[in-house]
N, C-alpha and C positions, 0 to 999 in steps of 0.2 A: 302713441299714435294708433288710432283705431282704423277699421276698414272704411268708415265714412270719410275720414281724412284722406286716405289713400285714393279713394274714388273721386273725391272733390278735387284734389291736386292733379290727378290724372286728367280729369275733365278740363281743368284750367290750362294745363300744358297743351292738350290736344286743341282746345279752342284757340290758344295763342298761336300755335303752329298754323292753323287754318286761316286765321285773320292775317297773320304775317305773310303767309304764302299768297293770299289773295291780293294783298297790296304789292308784294314784290313782283309777282308775275304780271301785273298790269302797269307797274310804274314805268318800266322801260318803254313800252309802247306809248304811254301818255307823254313821257318826256320827249320821245322822238317826234311825235305828232306836234307837240308844242314848238319844238325847234324848227321843224319843217314848215309849219304854218307861217313862219317869219321869213324863211330863206328860199323856199321853192318858188319857181316861176308861176305866174297865173295867166289864165286865158279864159275865154268863154267856151262853155260846153253846151250841147243841146241834149236835153233829156229825151231819151228814146223810149223809156217806159217808166211809169210811176205807179206804185201800188202800195197798199198797206196790209199789214198782217195783225190780226187781233190775237194777242198772246194770252189773254186770260178772261176777257169778257167784261172786266170792270173798267172804271175810268182810269186813264193813264197807262193802259196796257196795250196800246196800239203802236206798232213800229212802222215807220214810213220808209219805204225803199225806193231808190231810183237807179236806173241804168242810164249812162250818158256816154256821148262820144265827143271828142275834141281833136283839133289839129294842133300839134306842137310846132311853132314856127322854126325851132332849131333843127328839126329833122324833116319837116314837111309831111310827116306821117300822121295817119289817123289812129287814135287810141281810144280804148274803151275803159270805162270805170263803173263801179257799183258802190252805192252807199246804203247802209242800213240805218243811218241816223239822219235822214233827210227831214226837211221842214214839212209840216203837214200841207202847206199850200203849194208845194211843187207839183206841177202837172206835166204830162207828156207834151213835148213840143216847146216847153219853156227853155229859155237860155239861163244858165247859171254860171257863176264863177267856179273854176276848178283850179287847184294847185297841183303841180307836178314837178318831178325831178328833171331838170333839163338834160341831165346826163343819161336818164332812162325814163322817158315819159310814161312807160307802163306802170311806174310807181306814181300813183296819183290818188287824190281824194278831194272831197269838198273841204273848203277851208274851215278852220275853227273860228268861232267868234272869240272876242277878247276874254270873256268869262271862262270858256272852256280851256283856253290856252293856259291859264294859270291854275284853275281849280283842279283839274284832273291830276296833274303831277303832285300837287299838295295833298289831295285826298288819298291817293294811293301810297305816297310816301308816308303819310301819317298812319295809314293802316299797317304798313310794314313796321313802323316804330312801336305802335300799340301792341302788335302781335309779339314783338321781341320782348317788350316790357312784361307782358303777360307771362311768357315762358320763363324769363329770368326771375321774375317775382315769385312765380309758383315754385320754381326750383329752390329759390332762397328760403321760402317758407318751409318747404320740405326739409331742407338741410337744418334749419333751426329746430324743427319738430324732432328730427332724428337725434340731434345733439342733446335736446332736452330729455329724450328717452334714455340716452346713455348715462346721464348723470345720476 
């Protein structure tokens, strides 16, 4: 087992850890949002500010943001929300649907569409599995190479 092999396997293990961590750290939030989008109460909110941020100058690099307020019928209180994943056609003054936790309406967000509801948990769960396979596979290859050197 040469230095090139050690460097390659080290890279594969580090890449696997990074890929797995990216999936694992985002999976819980994606799963929570998918469940909440089905169970939380919904009401109409008014957009108080809509703006976009150009992240890189190229096509597809614009992020659309909105601030909104709504009244939760359960408490009668007025609540504030913010979304960085708004639709490009949302404008200040528009009414939009918002979902919120009836037990704590300060937990609120714009609803996911049906594609987002199933895609994000699957995508991040898959990243976690791919990362784990990368790490385990790299370590298995390393073990085989070391065993081969011992013979």
